[in-house]
Structure formats: structure tokens, C-alpha cells
C-alpha positions as CSV (number, residue, x, y, z in Angstrom):
1,M,100.7,97.6,88.8
2,V,101.8,94.0,88.0
3,A,100.1,91.3,90.0
4,V,100.8,87.6,89.6
5,K,98.2,85.1,90.7
6,I,98.7,81.3,90.8
7,L,95.4,79.5,90.4
8,R,94.6,75.8,90.9
9,L,92.8,74.0,88.1
10,G,89.1,73.3,88.8
11,Y,88.6,76.1,91.4
12,S,86.7,79.4,91.0
13,Y,88.2,82.7,92.0
14,S,87.2,86.3,92.4
15,F,89.7,89.2,92.5
16,L,89.1,92.7,93.7
17,I,91.1,95.1,91.6
18,P,92.4,97.9,93.9
19,T,91.2,101.3,92.8
20,A,91.3,104.7,94.5
21,D,90.4,108.3,93.6
22,T,91.5,111.1,95.8
23,D,88.5,113.3,95.2
24,G,85.9,110.5,95.5
25,D,84.9,110.3,91.8
26,T,83.5,107.0,90.4
27,V,86.1,104.6,89.2
28,R,85.3,101.8,86.7
29,C,87.4,99.0,85.2
30,R,87.4,97.6,81.7
31,W,89.5,95.4,79.5
32,A,92.2,97.4,77.7
33,A,91.7,97.9,73.9
34,S,94.1,97.8,71.0
35,S,92.6,100.9,69.3
36,V,91.2,103.8,71.3
37,S,90.4,107.2,69.8
38,V,92.3,110.0,71.5
39,P,92.8,113.6,70.3
40,G,95.2,113.5,67.4
41,G,94.9,109.7,66.6
42,T,94.6,106.3,68.3
43,L,96.2,104.6,71.2
44,D,97.1,101.0,71.8
45,E,96.4,100.4,75.5
46,C,97.4,96.8,75.8
47,S,100.4,96.2,73.6
48,G,99.7,92.7,72.4
49,I,97.7,91.3,75.3
50,C,94.4,92.8,74.3
51,Q,92.4,89.6,74.5
52,T,90.1,89.0,77.4
53,F,91.0,86.3,79.8
54,P,89.2,83.2,78.5
55,G,86.4,82.1,80.8
56,S,86.6,85.2,83.0
57,Y,84.1,87.9,83.8
58,L,84.9,91.5,84.6
59,N,82.5,93.5,86.7
60,N,83.1,97.0,85.5
61,T,81.5,98.9,88.3
62,A,82.8,96.8,91.3
63,C,86.2,96.3,89.6
64,T,86.2,92.6,90.3
65,M,87.3,89.8,88.0
66,S,85.8,86.3,88.3
67,Y,87.4,83.1,86.8
68,T,87.0,79.4,87.0
69,A,90.3,77.7,86.2
70,T,89.4,75.1,83.5
71,S,92.7,74.9,81.6
72,V,96.4,74.9,82.2
73,G,98.5,77.8,81.0
74,L,99.9,81.3,81.5
75,W,97.6,84.3,80.8
76,A,98.3,88.0,80.8
77,V,95.5,90.6,81.0
78,A,95.5,94.3,80.5
79,L,92.9,96.3,82.4
80,M,92.1,100.0,82.4
81,M,90.8,101.9,85.4
82,E,88.9,105.1,84.5
83,D,87.8,108.0,86.6
84,F,84.3,109.4,86.0
85,E,82.9,112.6,87.5
86,F,79.5,111.0,88.3
87,S,78.2,107.4,88.6
88,W,76.0,108.1,85.5
89,S,78.8,109.6,83.4
90,T,79.7,107.8,80.2
91,T,82.9,109.7,79.3
92,P,85.9,109.4,81.7
93,L,87.7,112.5,82.9
């Protein structure tokens, strides 16, 4: 999913990141990482845009991102949504 947001300098924003799970499992969000261990090696999830969005906050359980626009520029972010069997699970399915 590609979403483009235009933000005005000096304002605060909060975005709900749409998630869904057909069988009702817990879904959490996180910043994508450049090196994640997978069976047989590592995986680059974000392909060059691995940095977090400067000045932003990602609420992993509510899947919301908050940001106060304090500088001018273009930013790209890579997020991962993960499916967990239970709310207390630490390993995604």
C-alpha cells in the first residue's frame, strides 16, 4: 500500500495505519528493518528507506503514527504489519 500525505509545517498529525486480519489475530506495526533473520539467511524489508521518520512516533499496538511537522522536505517510510496469534505473543505467525 502506498499512501501519500501532504502535511503543513508547524502542525501535529496522527495517522491510523489500516490493518486487518481475517481470523481476528492480533496485528502489530513496526518500522521495517534492513536486516531481519529468516530461515536460510537475512531479509532487507525496507530497501533503502529504513530510517525512522524524524520526529515521529509509532504506536506498535494501535498502529498509529504521530508526527509534528517541524521541517520541510519529502520523507518515505517503510512499515511492517505483523500477525500474532495472541496479544502476548512475541513471535509473529
